[in-house]
LUMLORO-700508 format. One line per field, with one value per atom (N, C-alpha, C): atom name; x, y, z. Coordinates in pm, 1 decimal, always signed. Layout:
atom = (CA:...) .
x = (X:...) .
y = (Y:...) .
z = (Z:...) .
//
This chain:
atom = (N:CA:C:N:CA:C:N:CA:C:N:CA:C:N:CA:C:N:CA:C:N:CA:C:N:CA:C:N:CA:C:N:CA:C:N:CA:C:N:CA:C:N:CA:C:N:CA:C:N:CA:C:N:CA:C:N:CA:C:N:CA:C:N:CA:C:N:CA:C:N:CA:C:N:CA:C:N:CA:C:N:CA:C:N:CA:C:N:CA:C:N:CA:C:N:CA:C:N:CA:C:N:CA:C:N:CA:C:N:CA:C:N:CA:C:N:CA:C:N:CA:C:N:CA:C:N:CA:C:N:CA:C:N:CA:C:N:CA:C:N:CA:C:N:CA:C:N:CA:C:N:CA:C:N:CA:C:N:CA:C:N:CA:C:N:CA:C:N:CA:C:N:CA:C:N:CA:C:N:CA:C:N:CA:C:N:CA:C:N:CA:C:N:CA:C:N:CA:C:N:CA:C:N:CA:C:N:CA:C:N:CA:C:N:CA:C:N:CA:C:N:CA:C:N:CA:C:N:CA:C:N:CA:C:N:CA:C:N:CA:C:N:CA:C:N:CA:C:N:CA:C:N:CA:C:N:CA:C:N:CA:C:N:CA:C:N:CA:C:N:CA:C:N:CA:C:N:CA:C:N:CA:C:N:CA:C:N:CA:C:N:CA:C:N:CA:C:N:CA:C:N:CA:C:N:CA:C:N:CA:C:N:CA:C:N:CA:C:N:CA:C:N:CA:C:N:CA:C) .
x = (+11061.0:+11170.3:+11281.5:+11357.9:+11463.8:+11601.8:+11600.8:+11710.2:+11806.3:+11921.7:+12041.2:+12082.9:+12058.1:+12121.8:+12065.5:+11926.8:+11891.5:+11957.3:+12032.8:+12087.9:+12228.5:+12289.9:+12438.2:+12448.2:+12497.5:+12520.7:+12658.1:+12751.7:+12874.9:+12916.7:+12852.1:+12875.5:+13003.7:+13053.2:+13169.5:+13121.6:+13154.1:+13107.4:+13227.7:+13227.3:+13322.7:+13286.5:+13343.3:+13301.6:+13411.3:+13374.9:+13447.9:+13435.3:+13515.7:+13485.4:+13526.1:+13455.7:+13500.9:+13646.1:+13699.4:+13849.3:+13953.6:+13887.2:+13976.4:+14004.6:+14078.7:+14110.6:+13979.8:+13998.6:+13891.9:+13868.8:+13757.5:+13707.8:+13656.8:+13687.6:+13641.1:+13570.3:+13443.9:+13375.8:+13417.1:+13413.3:+13444.9:+13582.7:+13666.4:+13807.2:+13890.7:+13980.7:+14067.0:+14154.7:+14161.9:+14243.5:+14305.1:+14444.5:+14519.3:+14461.1:+14455.7:+14406.3:+14489.1:+14612.5:+14697.2:+14657.3:+14598.1:+14564.1:+14431.9:+14350.8:+14209.2:+14193.1:+14269.8:+14246.3:+14282.9:+14394.4:+14408.6:+14318.8:+14276.3:+14167.0:+14039.8:+13992.4:+13879.1:+13891.7:+14017.0:+14035.0:+14015.2:+14079.8:+14063.5:+13921.0:+13853.1:+13728.8:+13615.5:+13632.6:+13535.0:+13556.3:+13686.1:+13714.3:+13638.8:+13627.1:+13571.3:+13410.5:+13352.3:+13194.9:+13154.7:+13021.6:+12963.4:+12950.6:+12950.1:+12942.4:+12836.5:+12704.9:+12596.4:+12620.1:+12705.4:+12732.6:+12854.2:+12910.2:+13047.2:+13001.0:+12954.6:+12897.4:+12967.7:+12983.0:+13023.8:+12940.6:+12926.3:+12834.0:+12932.4:+12901.3:+12960.7:+12881.8:+12912.4:+12848.1:+12895.5:+12837.5:+12858.3:+12873.0:+12978.8:+13008.7:+13012.5:+12911.7:+12912.4:+13041.8:+13112.5:+13245.2:+13348.2:+13318.8:+13430.7:+13391.4:+13309.7:+13275.5:+13381.6:+13496.9:+13604.8:+13655.9:+13651.2:+13701.1:+13587.0:+13459.6:+13363.7:+13367.4:+13402.8:+13407.7:+13543.3:+13643.5:+13761.8:+13729.4:+13653.7:+13613.1:+13544.9:+13445.7:+13359.2:+13457.8:+13558.7:+13646.6:+13719.6:+13781.2:+13859.8:+13775.3:+13651.0:+13558.8:+13545.2:+13511.5:+13493.7:+13610.1:+13735.4:+13862.0:+13868.0:+13810.8:+13824.9:+13711.9:+13632.5:+13531.1:+13379.8:+13373.9:+13241.1:+13177.1:+13087.5:+13022.0:+12989.7:+13003.4:+12992.4:+12847.8:+12778.2:+12640.7:+12638.2:+12566.8:+12542.6:+12465.8:+12519.0:+12467.2:+12327.1:+12314.4:+12188.8:+12077.6:+12102.9:+12013.7:+11973.6:+12068.7:+12053.2:+11968.4:+11927.0:+11855.9:+11934.0:+12069.1:+12161.1:+12130.1:+12127.9:+12094.6:+12211.8:+12164.7:+12249.0:+12333.2:+12455.3:+12520.9:+12471.5:+12501.4:+12451.7:+12524.6:+12469.1:+12533.5:+12654.4:+12767.8:+12877.8:+12862.3:+12917.9:+12903.6:+13047.1:+13046.7:+13166.1:+13248.5) .
y = (+8961.3:+8972.6:+8885.8:+8855.5:+8763.3:+8846.6:+8964.2:+9051.1:+8985.3:+8981.4:+8931.6:+9055.8:+9164.4:+9270.4:+9283.7:+9233.6:+9219.7:+9109.2:+9021.4:+8904.3:+8942.5:+9050.4:+9067.0:+9188.0:+9158.8:+9268.6:+9336.3:+9290.0:+9367.8:+9320.1:+9393.7:+9348.7:+9384.8:+9293.7:+9328.8:+9355.4:+9484.6:+9531.6:+9579.9:+9516.4:+9571.6:+9660.1:+9765.7:+9851.4:+9868.5:+9871.3:+9889.1:+10016.9:+10110.8:+10256.9:+10248.6:+10329.7:+10359.4:+10391.9:+10457.9:+10512.6:+10385.0:+10260.8:+10147.4:+10132.8:+10034.0:+9997.0:+9933.3:+9899.3:+9818.1:+9904.9:+9903.0:+9956.8:+9837.0:+9842.1:+9744.1:+9820.0:+9822.4:+9912.7:+10050.0:+10093.6:+10235.9:+10279.8:+10182.5:+10229.0:+10148.8:+10232.3:+10168.2:+10041.1:+9936.6:+9825.8:+9781.8:+9750.8:+9702.0:+9556.6:+9523.3:+9384.1:+9282.0:+9296.2:+9183.6:+9155.3:+9244.5:+9218.9:+9177.3:+9158.2:+9106.1:+8973.5:+8869.5:+8724.9:+8723.4:+8768.8:+8764.1:+8818.0:+8940.2:+9018.3:+8930.7:+8883.2:+8803.6:+8671.9:+8616.1:+8498.8:+8533.6:+8658.5:+8695.8:+8709.5:+8804.2:+8845.4:+8731.7:+8638.9:+8533.8:+8413.9:+8394.8:+8296.8:+8320.9:+8450.3:+8467.4:+8472.9:+8432.9:+8428.1:+8271.5:+8268.4:+8119.9:+8107.0:+7980.6:+7941.3:+8018.9:+8031.0:+8095.2:+8248.1:+8294.6:+8448.0:+8481.7:+8401.1:+8414.5:+8460.3:+8579.9:+8655.9:+8777.6:+8833.8:+8957.9:+9009.1:+9137.7:+9215.5:+9268.3:+9272.7:+9344.6:+9452.8:+9581.6:+9675.5:+9677.8:+9615.9:+9568.4:+9700.2:+9684.0:+9787.8:+9721.2:+9738.9:+9670.1:+9685.0:+9797.1:+9819.8:+9731.5:+9664.6:+9582.6:+9438.0:+9397.2:+9243.8:+9149.0:+9151.3:+9074.5:+9085.6:+9199.6:+9224.8:+9176.9:+9186.2:+9134.4:+8968.4:+8920.1:+8788.0:+8729.2:+8820.8:+8792.9:+8789.4:+8900.1:+8897.2:+8768.7:+8740.8:+8620.9:+8490.8:+8479.3:+8369.8:+8377.0:+8502.6:+8506.3:+8493.9:+8522.7:+8494.9:+8345.7:+8269.0:+8135.7:+8062.6:+8104.5:+8043.2:+8075.1:+8182.8:+8217.0:+8145.6:+8060.8:+7991.6:+8061.1:+8168.6:+8253.8:+8252.9:+8336.0:+8360.6:+8499.7:+8554.2:+8685.2:+8710.4:+8809.8:+8840.7:+8975.4:+8995.5:+9129.3:+9219.7:+9314.4:+9396.2:+9454.0:+9504.7:+9551.1:+9446.5:+9328.3:+9214.9:+9157.3:+9196.4:+9138.1:+9237.4:+9349.8:+9436.7:+9545.0:+9547.6:+9648.6:+9778.0:+9877.3:+10017.5:+10068.1:+10135.0:+10179.1:+10305.1:+10321.3:+10425.8:+10566.9:+10667.6:+10793.0:+10844.9:+10903.3:+10942.2:+11032.5:+11033.5:+11104.9:+11241.0:+11324.4:+11487.0:+11524.9:+11602.6:+11637.5:+11737.5) .
z = (+19702.1:+19585.8:+19611.6:+19496.7:+19511.2:+19534.4:+19585.8:+19625.1:+19702.8:+19664.2:+19747.4:+19842.1:+19813.5:+19883.6:+20027.5:+20057.2:+20184.7:+20265.9:+20205.4:+20285.7:+20327.0:+20256.4:+20290.8:+20401.0:+20508.6:+20610.1:+20599.8:+20528.3:+20515.8:+20365.0:+20260.7:+20131.2:+20074.7:+19973.0:+19909.5:+19780.0:+19717.7:+19590.4:+19515.1:+19400.3:+19303.9:+19204.7:+19158.4:+19062.8:+18944.7:+18826.9:+18714.8:+18641.0:+18682.7:+18611.1:+18465.3:+18383.0:+18259.8:+18238.8:+18332.9:+18335.1:+18350.7:+18390.9:+18408.3:+18567.2:+18578.5:+18729.3:+18798.1:+18926.1:+18996.4:+19119.9:+19164.7:+19282.5:+19368.7:+19514.3:+19608.9:+19706.4:+19726.9:+19812.7:+19801.4:+19667.9:+19635.9:+19655.4:+19693.1:+19710.6:+19589.8:+19539.4:+19439.3:+19484.0:+19404.7:+19438.6:+19309.5:+19333.7:+19227.8:+19191.6:+19053.2:+19030.2:+19087.1:+19094.5:+19156.6:+19295.1:+19371.0:+19509.5:+19524.1:+19420.3:+19440.9:+19488.2:+19419.3:+19476.3:+19621.4:+19682.2:+19816.7:+19901.3:+19864.4:+19945.8:+19940.7:+19823.9:+19821.4:+19910.5:+19920.3:+20006.2:+20142.1:+20186.6:+20323.5:+20357.8:+20288.6:+20302.2:+20304.9:+20214.2:+20202.8:+20311.1:+20338.8:+20440.0:+20579.7:+20615.3:+20741.3:+20739.1:+20625.3:+20610.5:+20608.1:+20648.4:+20636.5:+20474.8:+20445.3:+20290.6:+20220.2:+20277.8:+20220.4:+20214.6:+20263.9:+20268.6:+20191.8:+20106.4:+20041.3:+19908.4:+19903.5:+19768.1:+19760.7:+19640.7:+19598.0:+19498.1:+19495.3:+19392.6:+19295.7:+19164.4:+19068.3:+19006.7:+19010.7:+18944.5:+18807.2:+18725.6:+18590.4:+18486.8:+18408.9:+18312.6:+18178.1:+18094.8:+17962.4:+17882.8:+17897.5:+17833.2:+17887.6:+18010.3:+18071.4:+18119.2:+18035.5:+18058.4:+18088.6:+18017.1:+18057.5:+18190.8:+18231.2:+18374.3:+18476.2:+18446.7:+18532.3:+18551.2:+18425.3:+18419.7:+18498.6:+18495.1:+18578.4:+18728.3:+18770.6:+18925.2:+18947.0:+18872.6:+18886.7:+18907.2:+18816.7:+18830.0:+18967.2:+18983.3:+19102.1:+19239.0:+19238.7:+19352.6:+19347.8:+19251.1:+19263.5:+19313.4:+19278.4:+19328.2:+19467.8:+19515.4:+19669.7:+19747.1:+19673.8:+19761.9:+19743.5:+19662.0:+19660.2:+19526.1:+19520.9:+19392.0:+19372.9:+19235.9:+19217.1:+19149.8:+19190.9:+19127.6:+19073.7:+18961.1:+18916.6:+19013.6:+19050.4:+19153.3:+19115.3:+18994.7:+18940.3:+18944.5:+18895.0:+18877.2:+19020.4:+19118.4:+19261.1:+19344.7:+19288.7:+19358.7:+19445.8:+19412.5:+19492.1:+19441.8:+19537.7:+19483.7:+19387.8:+19280.4:+19182.7:+19241.3:+19201.9:+19265.8:+19207.3:+19288.9:+19229.4:+19112.2:+19025.3:+18894.1:+18926.7:+18858.4:+18890.0:+18839.4:+18897.5:+18839.3:+18793.1:+18668.6:+18611.9:+18700.8) .
//
């Protein structure tokens, strides 16, 4: 399989909840902090491991594209988590 998830030992995963905001590895993060956090996280990795996964939300495509641009500026690449074979998060319960 072409799954990227098997290649990442310490994944950086962004979530885009319907309610707004950003999640980094399931923790809320202000948008203004994302570029610096990406720079720090990716600088410590070998070039071939400078990847982040985005749990895409069709309602928030502009935000997914913003994360992709911020990741590129930090020297990495963003990938759609679902297309990369990343396990889907469990359904939320009310």
